[in-house]
C-alpha positions in Angstrom: -6.9 -3.1 -12.9 -6.1 0.6 -12.8 -6.8 3.2 -10.1 -7.5 6.8 -11.0 -9.5 9.6 -9.4 -11.6 12.6 -10.1 -12.5 15.9 -8.5 -16.0 17.5 -8.8 -15.4 21.2 -9.3 -16.5 24.3 -11.2 -12.8 24.9 -12.0 -12.3 22.7 -15.0 -10.2 25.1 -17.1 -8.1 26.3 -14.2 -7.4 22.7 -13.1 -6.5 21.6 -16.6 -4.2 24.6 -17.0 -2.5 24.1 -13.6 -1.7 20.4 -14.1 -0.7 20.8 -17.8 1.5 23.8 -17.1 3.2 22.5 -13.9 3.5 18.8 -14.7 3.0 18.6 -18.5 -0.1 16.4 -18.1 -1.6 15.2 -21.3 -5.2 16.2 -21.9 -6.9 12.9 -23.0 -10.5 14.1 -22.9 -11.8 17.7 -22.8 -15.4 18.7 -22.9 -17.5 21.5 -21.4 -18.4 19.2 -18.4 -15.4 16.9 -17.9 -11.6 17.0 -18.3 -9.3 13.9 -18.1 -5.6 14.3 -17.7 -2.8 11.7 -17.9 0.6 11.8 -16.2 2.6 8.6 -16.9 0.3 5.7 -16.2 -2.0 7.8 -13.9 -5.1 9.7 -14.7 -7.0 12.5 -12.9 -10.4 13.8 -13.9 -12.3 17.0 -13.2 -16.1 17.1 -13.6 -18.6 19.9 -13.1 -20.9 19.5 -10.1 -24.7 19.1 -10.1 -24.9 17.4 -13.5 -28.4 15.8 -13.9 -26.9 13.0 -16.0 -24.8 11.9 -13.0 -26.1 9.9 -10.0 -26.5 11.9 -6.8 -23.2 10.6 -5.3 -21.3 12.3 -8.2 -23.1 15.7 -8.0 -21.8 17.6 -4.9 -18.7 19.7 -5.5 -15.4 19.2 -3.7 -15.3 21.6 -0.7 -11.5 22.0 -0.6 -10.4 19.9 2.4 -9.4 16.3 3.1 -7.7 15.4 -0.2 -4.1 15.5 -1.4 -2.4 14.5 -4.6 1.2 13.2 -4.8 3.5 13.6 -7.8 6.5 11.3 -7.6 9.7 12.9 -9.0 13.3 11.8 -9.5 14.7 15.1 -8.3 12.8 17.2 -5.8 15.4 20.0 -5.9 15.1 20.4 -9.7 11.3 20.4 -9.5 11.3 22.9 -6.7 13.6 25.3 -8.7 11.5 24.8 -11.9 8.1 25.4 -10.2 9.4 28.3 -8.1 10.8 29.9 -11.3 7.2 29.8 -12.7 6.2 32.0 -9.7 3.8 29.3 -8.4 3.3 29.9 -4.6 5.0 27.2 -2.5 2.7 26.1 0.4 5.3 23.9 2.2 9.0 24.6 1.5 11.3 21.9 0.2 12.3 19.7 3.2 13.4 16.2 4.2 11.2 14.0 6.3 12.5 11.5 9.0 11.3 8.6 6.8 13.5 9.8 3.9 11.2 11.6 1.5 12.3 15.0 0.2 9.3 17.1 -0.9 7.4 20.4 -1.1 3.8 21.3 -1.6 1.8 23.6 -3.9 -1.9 24.2 -3.9 -4.0 23.5 -7.0 -7.0 25.7 -8.1 -9.4 23.6 -6.0 -7.4 24.0 -2.8 -5.9 20.6 -3.0 -2.4 20.1 -1.7 -0.1 18.7 -4.4 2.8 17.0 -2.7 5.8 16.8 -5.0 7.9 13.9 -3.6 11.3 12.3 -4.2 11.4 9.0 -2.4 14.7 8.3 -0.7 15.9 5.6 1.7 15.3 6.6 5.3 18.3 7.6 7.3 19.6 4.9 9.7 18.1 6.8 12.6 14.5 6.9 11.1 11.7 5.6 13.3 10.2 2.2 12.6 6.9 3.8 11.7 8.7 5.2 8.6 8.5 1.7 7.1 4.7 2.0 6.9 5.1 5.2 4.8 7.8 3.8 2.5 6.0 0.5 1.7 3.0 2.1 0.1 
């Protein structure tokens, strides 16, 4: 099995450009109504809203809240410097979390928070609830 996701949006070209530019996503399908990107083994699609060929559940556009995307990286510091140098606005500055993650956040063209995360072991003083986050 494989898990991948899609966003229903008018912003196909902007989404494709954002993920290709920032994360070097490979465009594996590109049409006037659907774009499919690949990063490593993961895929993310963007589809136009209100397509008559789609069933009603796949027609309404994403409204910009309640979704995030995470990009796992080996070096959050290097990614932060690289993306900041591209003059991409940083929504959440680079920081360390109590459960060990080092991360920062940018916003994609659809208003989705993209969390760029370096997973690290939690410090010895981390709360037990950190185990839930780390064992995802």
